[in-house]
C-alpha positions in Angstrom: 218.4 127.1 249.2 214.7 127.6 248.2 213.1 124.3 247.6 209.8 123.0 246.1 208.4 119.5 246.9 206.1 118.4 245.6 203.9 115.5 248.1 205.0 117.1 251.4 202.4 115.9 252.8 203.1 112.3 252.3 205.8 109.8 253.4 208.7 110.3 251.3 208.0 113.9 250.1 207.2 114.5 254.2 210.5 113.7 254.9 212.6 114.9 252.5 210.8 118.0 253.3 211.1 118.4 257.1 214.8 117.0 256.9 215.5 120.2 254.8 214.0 122.7 256.9 216.4 121.1 259.4 219.4 121.7 257.1 218.7 125.5 257.0 216.4 125.1 253.2 213.6 127.1 252.7 211.1 124.4 251.9 207.7 124.9 250.0 205.6 121.7 249.7 202.8 120.6 247.6 199.4 119.7 249.0 196.2 118.7 247.6 194.2 118.4 251.5 194.6 121.8 253.3 193.6 120.2 256.2 197.5 119.3 256.3 198.8 122.9 256.4 199.2 123.1 260.1 200.9 119.8 259.8 203.6 121.4 257.6 203.7 124.7 259.5 204.4 122.9 262.6 207.8 121.2 260.3 208.1 124.8 259.0 207.4 123.6 255.7 205.3 126.5 253.4 202.9 124.8 252.3 202.1 125.5 248.8 198.0 124.1 247.7 197.8 122.0 244.3 198.4 118.9 242.9 200.0 117.1 240.0 197.4 118.4 237.3 198.2 122.0 238.2 201.1 122.6 235.7 200.3 126.2 236.3 201.0 126.1 240.2 204.1 123.6 239.5 205.5 125.5 237.0 205.8 128.9 238.9 206.5 126.9 242.3 209.8 126.0 240.2 210.8 128.9 238.7 210.4 130.3 241.7 212.4 127.9 244.2 216.4 127.0 243.5 215.5 123.6 243.5 212.5 121.0 243.1 211.9 117.9 244.2 209.7 115.8 242.9 208.0 113.7 245.3 204.7 113.2 244.6 204.5 110.5 242.4 207.0 108.4 239.8 204.5 107.8 236.9 202.6 111.2 236.4 204.1 112.3 233.4 202.3 115.4 232.9 203.9 116.7 236.3 207.5 115.5 235.5 207.2 117.7 231.9 205.9 120.9 233.6 208.8 121.0 235.9 211.4 120.3 232.9 209.5 122.8 231.1 209.9 125.3 234.1 213.9 124.8 234.9 214.9 124.7 230.9 217.7 126.4 230.6 218.1 127.5 234.1 220.9 125.0 235.5 218.3 124.2 238.5 218.2 120.9 240.5 215.7 118.5 239.8 215.1 115.7 241.6 212.8 113.0 240.6 211.8 110.1 242.6 211.0 106.7 241.1 210.6 103.5 242.8 212.7 100.0 241.9 209.9 97.8 241.2 210.7 98.4 237.7 213.5 95.4 237.8 210.9 93.4 240.1 210.3 90.1 239.0 206.8 88.9 240.0 208.1 86.1 241.5 205.3 84.6 243.5 207.7 85.0 246.9 210.3 83.1 245.6 214.1 83.7 245.5 216.4 85.4 242.6 220.1 85.6 242.7 219.7 88.4 240.0 221.4 92.3 241.7 220.9 94.8 239.4 223.4 97.8 239.3 223.2 101.3 237.9 225.4 100.7 234.8 223.4 97.8 233.4 219.7 98.5 233.6 217.4 96.4 231.9 214.5 97.8 229.4 210.7 96.5 231.3 209.7 92.7 230.7 206.4 92.0 229.6 204.1 90.3 232.2 201.0 88.0 231.5 198.9 91.6 232.9 199.6 94.5 230.7 198.9 97.1 232.4 201.8 96.2 234.9 203.9 95.8 232.1 202.7 99.0 230.4 203.4 101.2 233.7 206.7 99.7 234.4 207.3 100.9 231.1 206.0 104.4 231.5 207.8 104.6 234.6 211.3 103.7 233.2 210.4 106.3 229.7 209.7 109.1 232.8 213.1 108.4 234.7 215.0 108.8 230.9 213.0 111.9 230.0 214.3 113.3 233.4 217.8 112.3 233.1 217.7 113.8 229.2 216.5 117.1 230.7 220.7 117.4 231.5 220.7 118.4 227.8 218.2 120.9 228.5 220.5 122.7 231.3 218.4 121.2 234.3 221.0 119.6 236.5 218.5 116.3 237.5 218.4 113.2 238.9 216.7 110.0 239.2 216.7 108.4 242.7 215.0 104.8 242.3 214.0 103.8 245.6 213.9 100.5 247.2 211.6 99.1 250.0 211.7 102.4 252.8 210.6 101.6 255.9 210.8 104.2 259.3 208.6 106.5 261.1 207.0 109.2 258.8 207.4 113.2 259.4 203.8 114.3 258.7 200.8 113.0 261.2 199.0 109.8 258.9 202.0 109.7 256.5 203.2 106.0 255.3 205.3 103.4 253.3 203.8 100.8 250.9 204.8 97.3 251.8 205.2 96.6 255.7 201.7 98.7 256.3 199.9 96.3 254.5 201.6 92.9 256.0 200.3 94.4 259.1 196.9 95.6 258.1 196.3 91.9 256.9 197.7 90.4 260.3 195.9 92.9 262.3 192.5 92.3 260.5 193.0 88.3 260.5 194.9 87.8 262.9 197.2 85.7 260.8 200.8 87.5 259.7 201.0 86.4 255.6 203.5 86.5 253.0 203.5 85.5 249.4 204.2 82.3 248.7 206.8 81.4 250.6 207.9 84.4 251.1 211.7 83.7 250.0 211.9 87.0 247.7 214.3 89.4 248.5 214.6 93.3 248.2 216.7 95.9 249.1 215.5 98.4 251.3 216.3 101.6 253.3 215.6 103.8 256.2 213.6 106.8 255.1 216.0 108.7 257.4 218.8 107.9 255.3 216.4 108.8 252.6 216.0 111.9 253.0 219.8 112.6 253.4 220.4 111.1 250.2 218.0 114.1 248.6 219.9 116.4 250.4 223.7 115.5 249.4 221.6 115.2 246.1 220.1 118.4 246.4 223.5 120.1 246.9 226.2 118.0 244.7 224.7 116.2 242.2 226.4 115.6 238.8 223.8 116.9 236.3 222.1 113.6 234.4 222.6 111.3 237.5 220.6 107.8 238.0 220.7 106.7 241.5 219.5 103.2 243.3 218.6 103.6 247.0 219.4 101.2 249.2 221.2 100.5 252.3 220.8 96.9 252.5 218.3 93.8 251.9 215.5 91.0 253.5 213.6 88.5 252.4 209.7 88.7 253.2 209.9 85.9 255.1 212.4 87.6 257.7 210.6 90.7 257.6 206.9 89.1 257.9 208.6 86.7 261.2 210.0 90.3 262.9 206.6 91.5 262.7 204.8 88.6 263.7 207.1 88.4 267.0 207.1 92.5 267.2 202.8 92.2 267.4 202.6 89.4 269.2 201.3 86.7 266.8 202.3 83.2 265.6 204.8 82.5 263.2 203.5 84.1 259.3 202.2 81.6 256.8 202.5 81.2 253.3 200.2 82.4 251.3 199.1 81.5 247.5 199.2 84.7 245.3 195.8 84.1 244.2 194.7 84.8 247.6 197.0 87.5 248.3 196.0 89.3 244.9 192.3 89.1 246.1 193.5 91.1 249.6 196.6 93.3 247.8 195.2 93.6 244.3 197.3 91.9 241.2 199.8 94.8 240.8 201.0 94.9 244.9 201.0 91.0 245.5 202.6 90.2 242.2 205.1 93.3 242.5 205.0 94.8 245.9 205.5 92.3 248.4 205.7 88.9 245.9 208.6 89.7 243.9 212.6 90.3 243.8 213.8 93.6 243.6 217.6 93.1 244.4 220.0 96.4 243.5 222.8 97.9 244.1 223.3 101.6 245.0 227.4 102.0 243.8 226.9 106.0 243.0 225.4 107.5 245.9 228.4 106.3 248.1 231.0 107.3 245.6 230.0 110.2 244.3 227.8 112.1 247.1 229.3 110.1 250.1 226.0 108.9 251.8 226.9 107.1 254.1 223.6 105.2 255.9 222.8 105.0 259.5 221.3 101.8 258.9 221.5 98.6 257.4 218.8 95.9 258.8 215.1 96.3 258.3 214.4 93.2 260.5 216.5 95.0 263.2 214.5 98.4 262.5 211.3 96.5 262.9 212.5 94.5 266.2 214.0 97.0 268.3 212.4 100.5 266.9 209.1 99.7 265.5 205.6 101.0 266.6 202.8 98.9 265.7 200.2 101.3 263.6 196.8 101.1 265.4 194.1 99.6 263.5 
């Protein structure tokens, strides 16, 4: 297939695009910076310069492709609307990337027993920071818009990723959560987690993410929502493994207020201090997905390369 991938210069989009090329697909990747063109071309990806605000480019590329993967942003409604409008009535596949912070609870580093399943998704809950509550509600609304496009003749699916770990395919691209823990520790000499670090996130290796997108690209039923996960761990265990690999002492508890000063309210509360426990049964049952890695802690201890300061 000829596949158009947004965010091809990023961590998720780059991994997906490179994996699809290896699987024999023709991939055109949207990137903002021309200096990334050479890196994408080395991976066999045809670069397309533009951004998510460029409606005409998005629509033209979507119409020219056999399928579209939006991996640039979970929250850009205008881009999603442009892609749906371009694909309406075509029967082509549209895969949209979401994130499991939509079920995050901002627990301040405490654990929860609550686990979310694909057939029982909650509405976004209110938060004392109105902006965060609005962002979560807006992300869920975009997910619903994508799923509803199945009724408009689009073979749509939402892949809701959990904490992603692993090495990116594109130079300089990195995941969200673990690199922030690492950079703080490199700066301060102390590995820290929010609160007691007992909060739990489901997680998945980026290579397994890319393979799931390939399977969904080829076989997803229209209007399907997937959680993407292959295990879970709490932040204390992840931080301990990181500290050991970096040659630091045991990680330390960090009050939420101090973590907010370092990482911002949204990242400290929802990216690093929350629980996000989900189960992704559909990818396994509908697509035959079999992730090869199931422990982020094992990956940290045996495969991770610590990025330079």
